C-alpha positions as CSV (number, residue, x, y, z in Angstrom):
1,M,19.8,4.1,7.1
2,P,17.5,6.7,5.5
3,P,17.4,10.0,7.3
4,K,14.7,11.1,9.3
5,R,12.3,13.3,7.4
6,K,10.5,16.5,8.4
7,V,7.3,15.0,7.1
8,S,7.2,11.1,6.9
9,N,3.7,10.3,5.9
10,L,3.7,8.8,2.5
11,L,0.5,11.1,1.6
12,A,2.9,14.0,1.8
13,L,5.2,12.1,-0.8
14,A,2.2,11.8,-3.2
15,V,1.4,15.5,-2.7
16,L,4.8,16.6,-3.5
17,S,4.6,14.2,-6.7
18,Y,1.5,15.7,-8.0
19,L,2.6,19.5,-7.1
20,S,5.7,19.0,-9.2
21,Q,3.2,18.5,-12.4
22,R,1.6,21.7,-11.5
23,P,0.2,23.8,-8.7
24,M,-3.0,22.7,-7.1
25,H,-5.4,23.4,-4.1
26,P,-6.1,20.6,-1.6
27,Y,-9.6,19.7,-3.3
28,E,-8.1,19.1,-6.6
29,L,-5.1,17.0,-5.0
30,S,-7.9,14.9,-3.4
31,R,-9.7,14.5,-6.7
32,T,-6.5,13.7,-8.5
33,L,-5.4,11.3,-5.9
34,R,-8.6,9.3,-6.2
35,D,-9.0,9.4,-9.8
36,N,-5.4,8.3,-10.3
37,G,-6.2,5.3,-8.0
38,D,-3.8,6.2,-5.4
39,A,-6.2,5.4,-2.7
40,R,-5.2,1.7,-3.4
41,S,-1.5,2.4,-2.3
42,I,-2.2,5.2,0.3
43,R,-4.6,5.9,3.1
44,F,-6.1,9.4,3.3
45,N,-9.1,11.5,3.6
46,H,-9.9,15.1,3.1
47,G,-8.7,16.0,6.7
48,S,-5.5,14.1,6.6
49,L,-4.8,15.5,3.1
50,Y,-5.3,19.1,4.4
51,M,-3.1,18.6,7.6
52,V,-0.1,17.2,5.3
53,V,-0.2,20.2,3.1
54,Q,0.1,22.6,5.9
55,Q,2.8,20.4,7.3
56,L,4.7,20.4,3.8
57,E,4.0,24.5,3.9
58,K,5.8,24.6,7.2
59,A,8.6,22.5,6.2
60,G,9.2,24.7,3.3
61,Y,8.4,22.0,0.6
62,V,5.2,23.8,-0.6
63,A,4.2,27.6,-0.7
64,V,1.0,29.2,-1.5
65,Q,0.8,30.4,-5.3
66,E,-2.6,32.1,-4.8
67,T,-5.9,32.1,-3.1
68,N,-8.9,32.4,-5.3
69,R,-12.7,31.9,-5.4
70,A,-15.1,30.8,-8.0
71,G,-18.7,32.1,-7.5
72,Q,-20.3,31.0,-4.5
73,R,-17.6,28.3,-3.7
74,P,-15.4,28.5,-0.8
75,E,-12.1,30.4,-0.9
76,R,-9.2,28.1,-2.2
77,T,-5.8,28.3,-1.8
78,V,-3.5,27.0,-4.8
79,Y,-0.1,25.4,-3.4
80,A,3.2,25.2,-5.6
81,L,6.1,23.1,-5.0
82,T,9.1,24.7,-4.0
83,D,12.7,24.0,-5.1
84,T,13.4,22.6,-1.6
85,G,10.3,20.6,-1.9
86,R,11.4,19.0,-5.4
87,R,14.7,18.1,-4.1
88,E,12.8,16.4,-1.0
89,L,10.7,14.7,-3.5
90,H,13.8,13.2,-5.6
91,D,15.7,12.2,-2.4
92,W,12.8,10.8,-0.6
93,L,11.9,8.4,-3.8
94,R,15.5,7.3,-4.3
95,D,15.6,6.3,-0.5
96,L,12.4,4.0,-0.6
97,I,13.3,2.5,-4.1
98,G,16.9,1.9,-3.3
99,E,16.7,1.0,0.7
100,P,14.6,-2.2,1.8
101,E,12.6,-1.3,4.8
102,H,11.7,-3.5,7.3
103,E,7.7,-3.7,7.5
104,Y,5.3,-5.6,9.8
105,P,2.6,-7.1,8.0
106,S,-0.3,-8.5,9.9
107,F,0.1,-11.7,8.4
108,V,3.4,-12.4,9.5
109,A,2.6,-11.5,13.0
110,A,-0.3,-14.2,12.7
111,L,2.3,-16.9,11.4
112,S,4.5,-16.1,14.2
113,L,1.8,-17.0,16.9
114,I,0.0,-19.6,14.6
115,A,0.8,-22.3,17.0
116,A,-1.7,-21.2,19.5
117,L,-4.6,-22.5,17.2
118,P,-4.7,-26.3,16.5
119,P,-3.9,-27.4,12.8
120,S,-7.6,-28.5,12.8
121,Q,-8.4,-24.9,12.4
122,V,-5.4,-23.7,10.8
123,V,-5.8,-25.5,7.7
124,P,-9.1,-24.5,6.7
125,L,-8.2,-21.1,7.1
126,L,-5.3,-21.2,4.9
127,R,-7.2,-22.6,2.2
128,Q,-9.9,-19.6,2.8
129,R,-7.0,-17.5,2.4
130,L,-6.0,-18.9,-0.8
131,D,-9.5,-18.5,-2.4
132,R,-9.4,-14.6,-1.2
133,L,-5.9,-14.2,-2.6
134,A,-7.2,-15.8,-5.9
135,G,-10.2,-13.3,-5.7
136,N,-7.8,-10.3,-5.0
137,R,-5.6,-11.3,-7.9
138,A,-8.7,-11.4,-10.2
139,G,-9.5,-8.0,-9.2
140,I,-6.2,-6.5,-9.7
141,C,-5.9,-8.0,-13.2
142,E,-9.2,-6.5,-14.0
143,V,-8.0,-3.1,-12.9
144,I,-5.1,-3.6,-15.1
145,G,-7.0,-4.8,-18.0
146,T,-9.5,-1.6,-17.9
147,A,-6.6,1.1,-17.7
148,L,-4.9,-0.6,-20.5
149,A,-8.0,-0.7,-22.6
150,Q,-8.3,3.4,-21.6
151,G,-4.6,3.7,-23.0
152,V,-3.1,4.0,-19.4
153,P,0.7,3.0,-20.2
154,E,1.8,0.3,-18.5
155,L,4.7,2.0,-16.3
156,F,1.8,3.9,-14.6
157,L,0.6,0.4,-13.4
158,I,3.7,-1.1,-12.2
159,E,2.4,-0.9,-8.5
160,E,-0.5,-3.0,-9.6
161,Q,1.9,-5.7,-11.3
162,Y,4.1,-5.6,-7.9
163,R,0.8,-6.6,-6.0
164,I,0.3,-9.1,-8.4
165,A,4.0,-10.8,-7.7
166,L,3.1,-10.4,-4.1
167,L,0.1,-12.4,-4.2
168,D,1.5,-14.9,-6.5
169,A,4.4,-15.2,-3.7
170,E,2.0,-15.6,-1.1
171,S,-0.1,-18.0,-2.7
172,S,2.9,-20.1,-3.3
173,F,3.8,-19.8,0.2
174,V,0.4,-21.0,1.7
175,T,0.0,-23.8,-0.6
176,D,3.5,-25.1,0.7
177,F,2.7,-24.4,4.1
178,I,-0.6,-26.7,3.9
179,G,1.2,-29.5,2.4
180,R,3.8,-29.3,5.1
181,I,1.1,-29.4,7.7
182,T,-1.0,-32.1,6.0
183,D,1.9,-34.6,4.6
184,P,1.0,-37.9,6.0
185,D,4.7,-39.0,6.8
186,N,6.6,-35.9,7.6
187,G,4.0,-33.3,8.0
188,W,4.0,-30.9,11.1
189,G,0.6,-31.8,11.7
190,R,1.1,-34.6,13.8
191,P,3.0,-33.2,16.7
192,W,1.0,-30.2,16.3
193,A,-2.4,-31.8,17.0
194,E,-0.9,-33.7,19.7
195,F,0.2,-30.7,21.5
196,H,-3.6,-29.5,21.2
197,G,-4.9,-32.9,22.4
198,E,-6.3,-33.5,18.9
199,P,-5.9,-36.4,16.2
200,P,-3.3,-35.6,13.4
201,P,-4.9,-33.8,10.4
């Protein structure tokens, strides 16, 4: 089991990663996260980013390098990664990559309770989901295509490729599930509909 970390917010992992490239102030970190599309993988806002930086400083993973002011702009504090922070970054990444973690996707929760709805409602909803999954896939392919056209190496788009693989797997599952409900001979739809007092789908 991975060890309990002093700072476990995944935003902290991103901050450590970008500070391993060069020292930055929180505003620059925020801009870098958004410019690189990390908001697609990690939820954050300015408030949460500043809080995470403070937590990392308290843990000894980052340290103030300097404080400066440009013209009439507010004073900005530049943070640098410490040696301890670099070790934490590498250890944390190794754990996330090598150790599968049990997650709680909302769709899995819905599937576990899906019998509460009759199949007459479930099947159209599943078909709607298939359409949305296809739309999401097309959007990700567009993101990848645009990035590649701008010269971004494929390695830096690997998380988008992973999203496509997940969407493809889910689409295949949903398609199969619909078939298992609606199969006229051995489908689950007949007893399921009878349970809800409805005719079979």
